C-alpha positions, 0 to 999 in steps of 0.5 A, a space after each residue: 295881654 300876655 299869659 304871664 301878666 296874670 301871674 304878675 297880678 298875684 305876685 307884684 306889689 303896688 310900687 307907689 301910692 296909697 296902697 304901696 306894697 299891696 298886691 295888684 290883684 288885691 287892690 280895691 275896685 274904687 282905687 282901680 276905678 280912680 286910675 281908669 278915670 284919671 289915667 293909668 301910669 305908663 309902663 308895665 305897672 300901668 298895663 297891669 293896673 288896666 288889666 286888673 281894672 278890667 278883671 275887677 270891673 267884669 267880676 272875674 277876680 275868682 279867675 285868679 284864685 288858682 294862680 294864688 294857690 300855686 304860690 
């Protein structure tokens, strides 16, 4: 993980699928769990989805709050 990945979670919208346009940080946990079961896509989006899944799964979403306030 790179430090700027956390900024991307609160600024990058989901580029495809059911939740297209929703910020990656705002994706529902069950959607992230689905990707974890079925496989994350290749590339940066997949890496960020995997990171967001780990954050959500471990109850750490509040750590993104300061980054949201910065925006």
